[in-house]
Backbone of each chain as nested JSON, in Angstrom:
{
  "chains": [
    {"id": "A", "residues": [
      {"number": 1, "name": "UNK", "atoms": {"N": [-20.257, 10.069, 18.419], "CA": [-19.439, 9.08, 17.699], "C": [-20.353, 8.184, 16.887]}},
      {"number": 2, "name": "UNK", "atoms": {"N": [-20.006, 7.97, 15.612], "CA": [-20.882, 7.14, 14.798], "C": [-20.41, 5.686, 14.807]}},
      {"number": 3, "name": "UNK", "atoms": {"N": [-21.381, 4.769, 14.742], "CA": [-21.037, 3.35, 14.731], "C": [-20.585, 2.951, 13.338]}},
      {"number": 4, "name": "UNK", "atoms": {"N": [-19.536, 2.186, 13.266], "CA": [-19.043, 1.74, 11.964], "C": [-18.928, 0.224, 11.995]}},
      {"number": 5, "name": "UNK", "atoms": {"N": [-19.61, -0.44, 11.092], "CA": [-19.757, -1.882, 11.232], "C": [-18.575, -2.735, 10.783]}},
      {"number": 6, "name": "UNK", "atoms": {"N": [-17.664, -2.21, 9.959], "CA": [-16.621, -3.088, 9.432], "C": [-15.244, -2.744, 9.98]}},
      {"number": 7, "name": "UNK", "atoms": {"N": [-14.455, -3.8, 10.177], "CA": [-13.061, -3.587, 10.546], "C": [-12.186, -3.957, 9.35]}},
      {"number": 8, "name": "UNK", "atoms": {"N": [-11.431, -2.996, 8.874], "CA": [-10.534, -3.239, 7.746], "C": [-9.097, -3.247, 8.224]}},
      {"number": 9, "name": "UNK", "atoms": {"N": [-8.288, -4.061, 7.558], "CA": [-6.856, -4.068, 7.829], "C": [-6.17, -3.183, 6.797]}},
      {"number": 10, "name": "UNK", "atoms": {"N": [-5.413, -2.212, 7.291], "CA": [-4.736, -1.265, 6.403], "C": [-3.237, -1.351, 6.676]}},
      {"number": 11, "name": "UNK", "atoms": {"N": [-2.463, -1.519, 5.62], "CA": [-1.006, -1.551, 5.764], "C": [-0.407, -0.227, 5.335]}},
      {"number": 12, "name": "UNK", "atoms": {"N": [0.49, 0.278, 6.154], "CA": [1.232, 1.499, 5.837], "C": [2.697, 1.1, 5.665]}},
      {"number": 13, "name": "UNK", "atoms": {"N": [3.271, 1.458, 4.539], "CA": [4.687, 1.168, 4.295], "C": [5.431, 2.485, 4.145]}},
      {"number": 14, "name": "UNK", "atoms": {"N": [6.428, 2.675, 4.979], "CA": [7.239, 3.896, 4.943], "C": [8.652, 3.495, 4.538]}},
      {"number": 15, "name": "UNK", "atoms": {"N": [9.141, 4.081, 3.467], "CA": [10.51, 3.76, 3.045], "C": [11.17, 5.003, 2.462]}},
      {"number": 16, "name": "UNK", "atoms": {"N": [12.473, 4.96, 2.364], "CA": [13.189, 6.078, 1.755], "C": [12.732, 6.266, 0.313]}},
      {"number": 17, "name": "UNK", "atoms": {"N": [12.747, 7.498, -0.143], "CA": [12.401, 7.772, -1.538], "C": [13.331, 6.989, -2.468]}},
      {"number": 18, "name": "UNK", "atoms": {"N": [12.824, 6.597, -3.654], "CA": [13.61, 5.732, -4.541], "C": [14.993, 6.297, -4.889]}},
      {"number": 19, "name": "UNK", "atoms": {"N": [15.121, 7.62, -5.013], "CA": [16.422, 8.184, -5.38], "C": [17.361, 8.345, -4.189]}},
      {"number": 20, "name": "UNK", "atoms": {"N": [16.833, 8.218, -2.98], "CA": [17.684, 8.312, -1.788], "C": [18.341, 6.96, -1.528]}},
      {"number": 21, "name": "UNK", "atoms": {"N": [19.535, 6.988, -0.963], "CA": [20.192, 5.74, -0.607], "C": [19.484, 5.104, 0.582]}},
      {"number": 22, "name": "UNK", "atoms": {"N": [19.711, 3.803, 0.727], "CA": [19.083, 3.062, 1.807], "C": [20.155, 2.179, 2.443]}},
      {"number": 23, "name": "UNK", "atoms": {"N": [20.914, 2.741, 3.388], "CA": [22.059, 2.019, 3.96], "C": [21.667, 0.683, 4.591]}},
      {"number": 24, "name": "UNK", "atoms": {"N": [20.485, 0.623, 5.174], "CA": [20.08, -0.632, 5.809], "C": [19.886, -1.73, 4.759]}},
      {"number": 25, "name": "UNK", "atoms": {"N": [19.16, -1.399, 3.694], "CA": [18.953, -2.369, 2.619], "C": [20.264, -2.759, 1.947]}},
      {"number": 26, "name": "UNK", "atoms": {"N": [21.137, -1.769, 1.737], "CA": [22.431, -2.058, 1.093], "C": [23.27, -3.0, 1.947]}},
      {"number": 27, "name": "UNK", "atoms": {"N": [23.249, -2.78, 3.255], "CA": [24.023, -3.636, 4.154], "C": [23.487, -5.054, 4.147]}},
      {"number": 28, "name": "UNK", "atoms": {"N": [22.161, -5.177, 4.19], "CA": [21.567, -6.52, 4.168], "C": [21.926, -7.219, 2.862]}},
      {"number": 29, "name": "UNK", "atoms": {"N": [21.87, -6.48, 1.758], "CA": [22.186, -7.12, 0.485], "C": [23.667, -7.489, 0.387]}},
      {"number": 30, "name": "UNK", "atoms": {"N": [24.554, -6.532, 0.705], "CA": [25.981, -6.768, 0.455], "C": [26.614, -7.687, 1.485]}},
      {"number": 31, "name": "UNK", "atoms": {"N": [26.302, -7.478, 2.758], "CA": [27.036, -8.168, 3.811], "C": [26.334, -9.42, 4.303]}},
      {"number": 32, "name": "UNK", "atoms": {"N": [25.096, -9.627, 3.88], "CA": [24.385, -10.813, 4.354], "C": [23.997, -11.677, 3.156]}},
      {"number": 33, "name": "UNK", "atoms": {"N": [23.192, -11.115, 2.255], "CA": [22.627, -11.938, 1.182], "C": [23.688, -12.332, 0.157]}},
      {"number": 34, "name": "UNK", "atoms": {"N": [24.467, -11.368, -0.331], "CA": [25.465, -11.725, -1.352], "C": [26.565, -12.6, -0.758]}},
      {"number": 35, "name": "UNK", "atoms": {"N": [27.009, -12.296, 0.46], "CA": [28.001, -13.167, 1.107], "C": [27.438, -14.552, 1.387]}},
      {"number": 36, "name": "UNK", "atoms": {"N": [26.134, -14.645, 1.55], "CA": [25.49, -15.941, 1.774], "C": [25.309, -16.729, 0.491]}},
      {"number": 37, "name": "UNK", "atoms": {"N": [25.645, -16.134, -0.652], "CA": [25.621, -16.875, -1.914], "C": [24.339, -16.724, -2.718]}},
      {"number": 38, "name": "UNK", "atoms": {"N": [23.473, -15.805, -2.32], "CA": [22.205, -15.643, -3.041], "C": [22.335, -14.555, -4.099]}},
      {"number": 39, "name": "UNK", "atoms": {"N": [23.03, -14.895, -5.19], "CA": [23.338, -13.885, -6.198], "C": [22.128, -13.498, -7.052]}},
      {"number": 40, "name": "UNK", "atoms": {"N": [21.047, -14.257, -6.929], "CA": [19.836, -13.907, -7.693], "C": [19.155, -12.656, -7.138]}},
      {"number": 41, "name": "UNK", "atoms": {"N": [19.519, -12.259, -5.917], "CA": [18.918, -11.064, -5.316], "C": [19.702, -9.845, -5.789]}},
      {"number": 42, "name": "UNK", "atoms": {"N": [19.054, -8.99, -6.592], "CA": [19.782, -7.879, -7.221], "C": [19.58, -6.548, -6.5]}},
      {"number": 43, "name": "UNK", "atoms": {"N": [18.607, -6.483, -5.61], "CA": [18.373, -5.228, -4.896], "C": [17.581, -5.494, -3.623]}},
      {"number": 44, "name": "UNK", "atoms": {"N": [17.872, -4.728, -2.57], "CA": [17.105, -4.836, -1.327], "C": [16.828, -3.427, -0.835]}},
      {"number": 45, "name": "UNK", "atoms": {"N": [15.582, -3.145, -0.524], "CA": [15.212, -1.887, 0.13], "C": [14.541, -2.225, 1.453]}},
      {"number": 46, "name": "UNK", "atoms": {"N": [14.88, -1.477, 2.484], "CA": [14.3, -1.721, 3.799], "C": [13.261, -0.656, 4.105]}},
      {"number": 47, "name": "UNK", "atoms": {"N": [12.247, -1.025, 4.82], "CA": [11.222, -0.06, 5.203], "C": [10.525, -0.495, 6.464]}},
      {"number": 48, "name": "UNK", "atoms": {"N": [9.584, 0.336, 6.851], "CA": [8.806, 0.135, 8.067], "C": [7.393, -0.215, 7.66]}},
      {"number": 49, "name": "UNK", "atoms": {"N": [6.808, -1.17, 8.363], "CA": [5.412, -1.518, 8.106], "C": [4.572, -1.254, 9.349]}},
      {"number": 50, "name": "UNK", "atoms": {"N": [3.434, -0.61, 9.178], "CA": [2.441, -0.509, 10.257], "C": [1.16, -1.144, 9.743]}},
      {"number": 51, "name": "UNK", "atoms": {"N": [0.638, -2.11, 10.507], "CA": [-0.624, -2.745, 10.116], "C": [-1.688, -2.273, 11.097]}},
      {"number": 52, "name": "UNK", "atoms": {"N": [-2.694, -1.582, 10.569], "CA": [-3.714, -0.997, 11.442], "C": [-5.066, -1.662, 11.208]}},
      {"number": 53, "name": "UNK", "atoms": {"N": [-5.818, -1.856, 12.28], "CA": [-7.219, -2.26, 12.177], "C": [-8.061, -1.003, 12.316]}},
      {"number": 54, "name": "UNK", "atoms": {"N": [-8.94, -0.771, 11.338], "CA": [-9.67, 0.488, 11.273], "C": [-11.16, 0.202, 11.087]}},
      {"number": 55, "name": "UNK", "atoms": {"N": [-11.987, 0.813, 11.909], "CA": [-13.444, 0.671, 11.79], "C": [-14.025, 1.785, 10.943]}},
      {"number": 56, "name": "UNK", "atoms": {"N": [-14.456, 1.435, 9.736], "CA": [-15.148, 2.398, 8.884], "C": [-16.222, 1.652, 8.104]}},
      {"number": 57, "name": "UNK", "atoms": {"N": [-17.022, 2.41, 7.343], "CA": [-18.091, 1.779, 6.57], "C": [-17.578, 1.116, 5.304]}},
      {"number": 58, "name": "UNK", "atoms": {"N": [-16.566, 1.697, 4.68], "CA": [-16.092, 1.172, 3.4], "C": [-14.557, 1.093, 3.405]}},
      {"number": 59, "name": "UNK", "atoms": {"N": [-13.99, 0.257, 2.533], "CA": [-12.521, 0.186, 2.417], "C": [-11.918, 1.529, 2.01]}},
      {"number": 60, "name": "UNK", "atoms": {"N": [-12.615, 2.268, 1.123], "CA": [-12.082, 3.57, 0.701], "C": [-11.979, 4.534, 1.878]}},
      {"number": 61, "name": "UNK", "atoms": {"N": [-12.981, 4.511, 2.754], "CA": [-12.922, 5.368, 3.938], "C": [-11.755, 4.979, 4.832]}},
      {"number": 62, "name": "UNK", "atoms": {"N": [-11.52, 3.66, 4.944], "CA": [-10.408, 3.199, 5.781], "C": [-9.094, 3.722, 5.211]}},
      {"number": 63, "name": "UNK", "atoms": {"N": [-8.928, 3.599, 3.882], "CA": [-7.679, 4.046, 3.266], "C": [-7.509, 5.55, 3.426]}},
      {"number": 64, "name": "UNK", "atoms": {"N": [-8.592, 6.303, 3.161], "CA": [-8.497, 7.763, 3.256], "C": [-8.195, 8.223, 4.679]}},
      {"number": 65, "name": "UNK", "atoms": {"N": [-8.835, 7.56, 5.653], "CA": [-8.58, 7.918, 7.051], "C": [-7.114, 7.703, 7.407]}},
      {"number": 66, "name": "UNK", "atoms": {"N": [-6.569, 6.569, 6.989], "CA": [-5.18, 6.261, 7.354], "C": [-4.216, 7.193, 6.62]}},
      {"number": 67, "name": "UNK", "atoms": {"N": [-4.509, 7.502, 5.371], "CA": [-3.665, 8.478, 4.654], "C": [-3.633, 9.813, 5.378]}},
      {"number": 68, "name": "UNK", "atoms": {"N": [-4.814, 10.264, 5.794], "CA": [-4.924, 11.548, 6.481], "C": [-4.143, 11.517, 7.8]}},
      {"number": 69, "name": "UNK", "atoms": {"N": [-4.328, 10.433, 8.52], "CA": [-3.655, 10.249, 9.815], "C": [-2.128, 10.269, 9.653]}},
      {"number": 70, "name": "UNK", "atoms": {"N": [-1.637, 9.62, 8.61], "CA": [-0.179, 9.563, 8.408], "C": [0.387, 10.955, 8.122]}},
      {"number": 71, "name": "UNK", "atoms": {"N": [-0.338, 11.747, 7.326], "CA": [0.105, 13.111, 7.044], "C": [-0.003, 13.98, 8.292]}},
      {"number": 72, "name": "UNK", "atoms": {"N": [-1.18, 13.891, 8.918], "CA": [-1.543, 14.739, 10.034], "C": [-0.611, 14.539, 11.23]}},
      {"number": 73, "name": "UNK", "atoms": {"N": [-0.304, 13.285, 11.545], "CA": [0.495, 12.975, 12.734], "C": [1.985, 12.834, 12.406]}},
      {"number": 74, "name": "UNK", "atoms": {"N": [2.337, 13.099, 11.159], "CA": [3.752, 13.015, 10.741], "C": [4.337, 11.631, 11.034]}},
      {"number": 75, "name": "UNK", "atoms": {"N": [3.583, 10.612, 10.623], "CA": [4.066, 9.237, 10.749], "C": [5.319, 9.056, 9.899]}},
      {"number": 76, "name": "UNK", "atoms": {"N": [5.461, 9.867, 8.855], "CA": [6.647, 9.792, 8.008], "C": [7.092, 11.213, 7.69]}},
      {"number": 77, "name": "UNK", "atoms": {"N": [8.27, 11.326, 7.135], "CA": [8.812, 12.63, 6.74], "C": [8.672, 12.775, 5.223]}},
      {"number": 78, "name": "UNK", "atoms": {"N": [7.748, 13.617, 4.771], "CA": [7.487, 13.682, 3.321], "C": [8.697, 14.143, 2.504]}},
      {"number": 79, "name": "UNK", "atoms": {"N": [9.673, 14.801, 3.137], "CA": [10.869, 15.213, 2.393], "C": [11.786, 14.024, 2.106]}},
      {"number": 80, "name": "UNK", "atoms": {"N": [11.736, 13.012, 2.96], "CA": [12.691, 11.91, 2.841], "C": [12.054, 10.571, 2.47]}},
      {"number": 81, "name": "UNK", "atoms": {"N": [10.777, 10.397, 2.818], "CA": [10.152, 9.079, 2.71], "C": [8.982, 9.049, 1.744]}},
      {"number": 82, "name": "UNK", "atoms": {"N": [8.745, 7.878, 1.185], "CA": [7.475, 7.6, 0.53], "C": [6.606, 6.833, 1.505]}},
      {"number": 83, "name": "UNK", "atoms": {"N": [5.313, 7.117, 1.474], "CA": [4.369, 6.438, 2.349], "C": [3.262, 5.841, 1.49]}},
      {"number": 84, "name": "UNK", "atoms": {"N": [3.165, 4.503, 1.517], "CA": [2.163, 3.8, 0.722], "C": [1.096, 3.284, 1.678]}},
      {"number": 85, "name": "UNK", "atoms": {"N": [-0.174, 3.414, 1.316], "CA": [-1.262, 2.927, 2.171], "C": [-2.116, 1.958, 1.36]}},
      {"number": 86, "name": "UNK", "atoms": {"N": [-2.306, 0.75, 1.883], "CA": [-3.09, -0.267, 1.165], "C": [-4.104, -0.907, 2.101]}},
      {"number": 87, "name": "UNK", "atoms": {"N": [-5.319, -1.1, 1.601], "CA": [-6.305, -1.891, 2.336], "C": [-6.117, -3.343, 1.918]}},
      {"number": 88, "name": "UNK", "atoms": {"N": [-6.044, -4.248, 2.906], "CA": [-5.761, -5.66, 2.638], "C": [-7.055, -6.472, 2.676]}},
      {"number": 89, "name": "UNK", "atoms": {"N": [-7.184, -7.409, 1.756], "CA": [-8.257, -8.412, 1.779], "C": [-9.627, -7.842, 1.481]}}
    ]},
    {"id": "B", "residues": [
      {"number": 1, "name": "UNK", "atoms": {"N": [26.726, -20.452, -13.498], "CA": [25.554, -19.642, -13.143], "C": [24.539, -19.701, -14.267]}},
      {"number": 2, "name": "UNK", "atoms": {"N": [23.269, -19.944, -13.912], "CA": [22.282, -20.026, -14.98], "C": [21.606, -18.676, -15.196]}},
      {"number": 3, "name": "UNK", "atoms": {"N": [21.266, -18.387, -16.438], "CA": [20.596, -17.133, -16.744], "C": [19.127, -17.235, -16.357]}},
      {"number": 4, "name": "UNK", "atoms": {"N": [18.633, -16.202, -15.706], "CA": [17.217, -16.206, -15.335], "C": [16.573, -14.961, -15.913]}},
      {"number": 5, "name": "UNK", "atoms": {"N": [15.551, -15.136, -16.709], "CA": [15.061, -14.013, -17.491], "C": [14.171, -13.026, -16.754]}},
      {"number": 6, "name": "UNK", "atoms": {"N": [13.552, -13.397, -15.624], "CA": [12.601, -12.477, -15.019], "C": [13.091, -11.904, -13.702]}},
      {"number": 7, "name": "UNK", "atoms": {"N": [12.728, -10.64, -13.474], "CA": [13.0, -10.035, -12.179], "C": [11.666, -9.892, -11.431]}},
      {"number": 8, "name": "UNK", "atoms": {"N": [11.568, -10.526, -10.293], "CA": [10.355, -10.441, -9.481], "C": [10.615, -9.593, -8.243]}},
      {"number": 9, "name": "UNK", "atoms": {"N": [9.571, -8.886, -7.822], "CA": [9.65, -8.14, -6.57], "C": [9.035, -8.984, -5.466]}},
      {"number": 10, "name": "UNK", "atoms": {"N": [9.814, -9.206, -4.427], "CA": [9.355, -10.04, -3.312], "C": [9.399, -9.198, -2.036]}},
      {"number": 11, "name": "UNK", "atoms": {"N": [8.283, -9.189, -1.317], "CA": [8.235, -8.465, -0.041], "C": [8.373, -9.433, 1.12]}},
      {"number": 12, "name": "UNK", "atoms": {"N": [9.215, -9.084, 2.058], "CA": [9.381, -9.855, 3.286], "C": [8.897, -8.986, 4.436]}},
      {"number": 13, "name": "UNK", "atoms": {"N": [7.975, -9.51, 5.222], "CA": [7.47, -8.77, 6.38], "C": [7.831, -9.541, 7.638]}},
      {"number": 14, "name": "UNK", "atoms": {"N": [8.539, -8.893, 8.536], "CA": [8.943, -9.514, 9.795], "C": [8.255, -8.755, 10.919]}},
      {"number": 15, "name": "UNK", "atoms": {"N": [7.491, -9.477, 11.725], "CA": [6.815, -8.809, 12.847], "C": [6.768, -9.755, 14.04]}},
      {"number": 16, "name": "UNK", "atoms": {"N": [6.507, -9.21, 15.196], "CA": [6.372, -10.047, 16.387], "C": [5.225, -11.03, 16.205]}},
      {"number": 17, "name": "UNK", "atoms": {"N": [5.345, -12.206, 16.802], "CA": [4.258, -13.179, 16.747], "C": [2.982, -12.56, 17.328]}},
      {"number": 18, "name": "UNK", "atoms": {"N": [1.811, -12.997, 16.816], "CA": [0.553, -12.363, 17.241], "C": [0.338, -12.361, 18.75]}},
      {"number": 19, "name": "UNK", "atoms": {"N": [0.78, -13.4, 19.459], "CA": [0.551, -13.437, 20.9], "C": [1.575, -12.629, 21.686]}},
      {"number": 20, "name": "UNK", "atoms": {"N": [2.665, -12.228, 21.038], "CA": [3.668, -11.412, 21.726], "C": [3.241, -9.953, 21.695]}},
      {"number": 21, "name": "UNK", "atoms": {"N": [3.61, -9.202, 22.713], "CA": [3.313, -7.782, 22.718], "C": [4.171, -7.066, 21.699]}},
      {"number": 22, "name": "UNK", "atoms": {"N": [3.735, -5.885, 21.315], "CA": [4.445, -5.099, 20.306], "C": [4.51, -3.66, 20.822]}},
      {"number": 23, "name": "UNK", "atoms": {"N": [5.511, -3.355, 21.647], "CA": [5.578, -2.043, 22.296], "C": [5.594, -0.887, 21.296]}},
      {"number": 24, "name": "UNK", "atoms": {"N": [6.235, -1.087, 20.162], "CA": [6.291, -0.001, 19.184], "C": [4.895, 0.313, 18.636]}},
      {"number": 25, "name": "UNK", "atoms": {"N": [4.169, -0.739, 18.239], "CA": [2.806, -0.539, 17.733], "C": [1.901, 0.052, 18.803]}},
      {"number": 26, "name": "UNK", "atoms": {"N": [2.043, -0.441, 20.047], "CA": [1.195, 0.068, 21.136], "C": [1.454, 1.554, 21.387]}},
      {"number": 27, "name": "UNK", "atoms": {"N": [2.717, 1.932, 21.328], "CA": [3.062, 3.337, 21.562], "C": [2.503, 4.219, 20.444]}},
      {"number": 28, "name": "UNK", "atoms": {"N": [2.636, 3.769, 19.214], "CA": [2.097, 4.552, 18.095], "C": [0.586, 4.69, 18.245]}},
      {"number": 29, "name": "UNK", "atoms": {"N": [-0.063, 3.593, 18.626], "CA": [-1.516, 3.67, 18.771], "C": [-1.94, 4.566, 19.94]}},
      {"number": 30, "name": "UNK", "atoms": {"N": [-1.348, 4.34, 21.109], "CA": [-1.826, 5.041, 22.3], "C": [-1.379, 6.496, 22.366]}},
      {"number": 31, "name": "UNK", "atoms": {"N": [-0.12, 6.743, 22.058], "CA": [0.445, 8.069, 22.304], "C": [0.427, 8.965, 21.083]}},
      {"number": 32, "name": "UNK", "atoms": {"N": [0.086, 8.409, 19.933], "CA": [0.074, 9.227, 18.73], "C": [-1.332, 9.219, 18.121]}},
      {"number": 33, "name": "UNK", "atoms": {"N": [-1.807, 8.032, 17.747], "CA": [-3.053, 7.954, 16.982], "C": [-4.263, 8.284, 17.86]}},
      {"number": 34, "name": "UNK", "atoms": {"N": [-4.368, 7.649, 19.031], "CA": [-5.543, 7.913, 19.863], "C": [-5.52, 9.343, 20.408]}},
      {"number": 35, "name": "UNK", "atoms": {"N": [-4.348, 9.819, 20.807], "CA": [-4.27, 11.217, 21.255], "C": [-4.552, 12.187, 20.127]}},
      {"number": 36, "name": "UNK", "atoms": {"N": [-4.296, 11.772, 18.909], "CA": [-4.591, 12.612, 17.748], "C": [-6.062, 12.598, 17.376]}},
      {"number": 37, "name": "UNK", "atoms": {"N": [-6.863, 11.767, 18.047], "CA": [-8.3, 11.781, 17.829], "C": [-8.815, 10.754, 16.825]}},
      {"number": 38, "name": "UNK", "atoms": {"N": [-7.959, 9.821, 16.408], "CA": [-8.391, 8.822, 15.421], "C": [-8.867, 7.559, 16.122]}},
      {"number": 39, "name": "UNK", "atoms": {"N": [-10.088, 7.655, 16.711], "CA": [-10.571, 6.551, 17.529], "C": [-11.032, 5.348, 16.7]}},
      {"number": 40, "name": "UNK", "atoms": {"N": [-11.143, 5.529, 15.391], "CA": [-11.524, 4.395, 14.538], "C": [-10.412, 3.364, 14.412]}},
      {"number": 41, "name": "UNK", "atoms": {"N": [-9.187, 3.754, 14.791], "CA": [-8.065, 2.809, 14.705], "C": [-8.04, 1.982, 15.982]}},
      {"number": 42, "name": "UNK", "atoms": {"N": [-8.302, 0.674, 15.865], "CA": [-8.457, -0.16, 17.061], "C": [-7.213, -0.97, 17.387]}},
      {"number": 43, "name": "UNK", "atoms": {"N": [-6.294, -1.066, 16.456], "CA": [-5.079, -1.835, 16.727], "C": [-3.976, -1.412, 15.766]}},
      {"number": 44, "name": "UNK", "atoms": {"N": [-2.733, -1.413, 16.261], "CA": [-1.583, -1.12, 15.399], "C": [-0.487, -2.127, 15.715]}},
      {"number": 45, "name": "UNK", "atoms": {"N": [0.056, -2.745, 14.685], "CA": [1.223, -3.61, 14.844], "C": [2.33, -3.059, 13.97]}},
      {"number": 46, "name": "UNK", "atoms": {"N": [3.53, -3.04, 14.501], "CA": [4.666, -2.522, 13.748], "C": [5.522, -3.678, 13.251]}},
      {"number": 47, "name": "UNK", "atoms": {"N": [6.111, -3.519, 12.119], "CA": [6.989, -4.562, 11.578], "C": [8.005, -3.975, 10.632]}},
      {"number": 48, "name": "UNK", "atoms": {"N": [8.826, -4.856, 10.134], "CA": [9.915, -4.508, 9.232], "C": [9.565, -5.023, 7.844]}},
      {"number": 49, "name": "UNK", "atoms": {"N": [9.854, -4.207, 6.842], "CA": [9.629, -4.664, 5.467], "C": [10.948, -4.691, 4.721]}},
      {"number": 50, "name": "UNK", "atoms": {"N": [11.2, -5.779, 3.994], "CA": [12.316, -5.81, 3.047], "C": [11.73, -6.085, 1.668]}},
      {"number": 51, "name": "UNK", "atoms": {"N": [12.047, -5.226, 0.707], "CA": [11.57, -5.448, -0.66], "C": [12.772, -5.846, -1.505]}},
      {"number": 52, "name": "UNK", "atoms": {"N": [12.716, -7.064, -2.039], "CA": [13.869, -7.585, -2.785], "C": [13.522, -7.759, -4.256]}},
      {"number": 53, "name": "UNK", "atoms": {"N": [14.487, -7.475, -5.126], "CA": [14.372, -7.82, -6.544], "C": [15.137, -9.111, -6.755]}},
      {"number": 54, "name": "UNK", "atoms": {"N": [14.452, -10.101, -7.334], "CA": [15.022, -11.444, -7.427], "C": [14.91, -11.945, -8.865]}},
      {"number": 55, "name": "UNK", "atoms": {"N": [15.999, -12.435, -9.419], "CA": [16.0, -13.011, -10.767], "C": [15.788, -14.515, -10.705]}},
      {"number": 56, "name": "UNK", "atoms": {"N": [14.609, -14.953, -11.118], "CA": [14.343, -16.391, -11.23], "C": [13.446, -16.612, -12.435]}},
      {"number": 57, "name": "UNK", "atoms": {"N": [13.184, -17.899, -12.744], "CA": [12.343, -18.207, -13.898], "C": [10.86, -18.008, -13.612]}},
      {"number": 58, "name": "UNK", "atoms": {"N": [10.434, -18.295, -12.38], "CA": [9.013, -18.226, -12.055], "C": [8.814, -17.498, -10.721]}},
      {"number": 59, "name": "UNK", "atoms": {"N": [7.603, -16.976, -10.501], "CA": [7.304, -16.332, -9.211], "C": [7.454, -17.304, -8.039]}},
      {"number": 60, "name": "UNK", "atoms": {"N": [7.063, -18.575, -8.241], "CA": [7.196, -19.553, -7.158], "C": [8.651, -19.742, -6.764]}},
      {"number": 61, "name": "UNK", "atoms": {"N": [9.529, -19.79, -7.761], "CA": [10.957, -19.92, -7.452], "C": [11.456, -18.708, -6.665]}},
      {"number": 62, "name": "UNK", "atoms": {"N": [10.967, -17.515, -7.044], "CA": [11.382, -16.296, -6.336], "C": [10.948, -16.381, -4.879]}},
      {"number": 63, "name": "UNK", "atoms": {"N": [9.692, -16.793, -4.65], "CA": [9.199, -16.871, -3.271], "C": [9.973, -17.91, -2.467]}},
      {"number": 64, "name": "UNK", "atoms": {"N": [10.189, -19.088, -3.089], "CA": [10.891, -20.158, -2.372], "C": [12.328, -19.757, -2.044]}},
      {"number": 65, "name": "UNK", "atoms": {"N": [12.977, -19.101, -3.003], "CA": [14.359, -18.654, -2.765], "C": [14.421, -17.693, -1.585]}},
      {"number": 66, "name": "UNK", "atoms": {"N": [13.496, -16.733, -1.552], "CA": [13.532, -15.729, -0.488], "C": [13.176, -16.358, 0.859]}},
      {"number": 67, "name": "UNK", "atoms": {"N": [12.216, -17.284, 0.869], "CA": [11.904, -17.997, 2.126], "C": [13.13, -18.711, 2.658]}},
      {"number": 68, "name": "UNK", "atoms": {"N": [13.83, -19.412, 1.764], "CA": [15.015, -20.175, 2.159], "C": [16.098, -19.228, 2.7]}},
      {"number": 69, "name": "UNK", "atoms": {"N": [16.298, -18.136, 1.984], "CA": [17.291, -17.131, 2.375], "C": [16.988, -16.562, 3.767]}},
      {"number": 70, "name": "UNK", "atoms": {"N": [15.715, -16.285, 4.026], "CA": [15.345, -15.693, 5.325], "C": [15.633, -16.668, 6.465]}},
      {"number": 71, "name": "UNK", "atoms": {"N": [15.345, -17.952, 6.251], "CA": [15.641, -18.952, 7.28], "C": [17.143, -19.132, 7.427]}},
      {"number": 72, "name": "UNK", "atoms": {"N": [17.782, -19.299, 6.281], "CA": [19.194, -19.642, 6.214], "C": [20.072, -18.553, 6.845]}},
      {"number": 73, "name": "UNK", "atoms": {"N": [19.775, -17.299, 6.537], "CA": [20.609, -16.182, 6.991], "C": [20.093, -15.563, 8.288]}},
      {"number": 74, "name": "UNK", "atoms": {"N": [19.053, -16.154, 8.849], "CA": [18.475, -15.664, 10.107], "C": [18.063, -14.191, 9.993]}},
      {"number": 75, "name": "UNK", "atoms": {"N": [17.348, -13.904, 8.907], "CA": [16.814, -12.556, 8.726], "C": [15.824, -12.23, 9.849]}},
      {"number": 76, "name": "UNK", "atoms": {"N": [15.238, -13.279, 10.445], "CA": [14.307, -13.069, 11.558], "C": [14.591, -14.146, 12.605]}},
      {"number": 77, "name": "UNK", "atoms": {"N": [14.016, -13.964, 13.765], "CA": [14.169, -14.923, 14.853], "C": [12.902, -15.766, 14.954]}},
      {"number": 78, "name": "UNK", "atoms": {"N": [12.962, -17.033, 14.537], "CA": [11.729, -17.833, 14.484], "C": [11.06, -18.024, 15.836]}},
      {"number": 79, "name": "UNK", "atoms": {"N": [11.781, -17.829, 16.937], "CA": [11.164, -17.959, 18.257], "C": [10.288, -16.753, 18.583]}},
      {"number": 80, "name": "UNK", "atoms": {"N": [10.613, -15.601, 18.01], "CA": [9.923, -14.366, 18.39], "C": [9.087, -13.762, 17.264]}},
      {"number": 81, "name": "UNK", "atoms": {"N": [9.465, -14.033, 16.025], "CA": [8.876, -13.311, 14.901], "C": [8.133, -14.229, 13.926]}},
      {"number": 82, "name": "UNK", "atoms": {"N": [7.151, -13.656, 13.262], "CA": [6.592, -14.271, 12.069], "C": [7.228, -13.615, 10.854]}},
      {"number": 83, "name": "UNK", "atoms": {"N": [7.465, -14.414, 9.828], "CA": [8.054, -13.901, 8.598], "C": [7.152, -14.299, 7.437]}},
      {"number": 84, "name": "UNK", "atoms": {"N": [6.62, -13.293, 6.763], "CA": [5.71, -13.504, 5.633], "C": [6.456, -13.14, 4.356]}},
      {"number": 85, "name": "UNK", "atoms": {"N": [6.343, -13.958, 3.333], "CA": [7.012, -13.676, 2.051], "C": [5.961, -13.634, 0.951]}},
      {"number": 86, "name": "UNK", "atoms": {"N": [5.913, -12.546, 0.195], "CA": [4.922, -12.404, -0.881], "C": [5.593, -11.935, -2.166]}},
      {"number": 87, "name": "UNK", "atoms": {"N": [5.2, -12.529, -3.275], "CA": [5.62, -12.004, -4.574], "C": [4.6, -10.968, -5.0]}},
      {"number": 88, "name": "UNK", "atoms": {"N": [5.087, -9.798, -5.449], "CA": [4.21, -8.678, -5.783], "C": [4.027, -8.576, -7.289]}},
      {"number": 89, "name": "UNK", "atoms": {"N": [2.818, -8.323, -7.716], "CA": [2.516, -7.995, -9.111], "C": [2.667, -9.167, -10.059]}}
    ]}
  ]
}
């Protein structure tokens, strides 16, 4: 096992593909936000966030590792979801 | 109703408070990621993401509106959760 000196925070966002409907987001928008009077909100999409701490040498390695892990372990369903991976800070 | 010329994307992240346990994140880390051999991942926290499109004049107004909405409509439970609001792009 190799020693890796930095800990990076990586965010994974899993959400329905843009063309797919999102019943959870629609419900929050229609039955909560619009009924609450916040008409400035024109769209809501719901998703899942995973925040991971990852030990690697560089931010790029952290991002690549997490991307690989998400595909490899089927953290999301590529037929239905988009998966975004970002290194924070 | 006043016309607002800009549409801003605002992300809302709801997650358990840092001192509270997060069974979902722990399960993903222990039973999926570590068993999959990704030992560089030292921590996983799970949360909910809402991405909203908001019509306001400025990004600050968009953020303030969404913060108010989250408190007002009880989008999260302030006793158990942290709620982060960010304007994107």
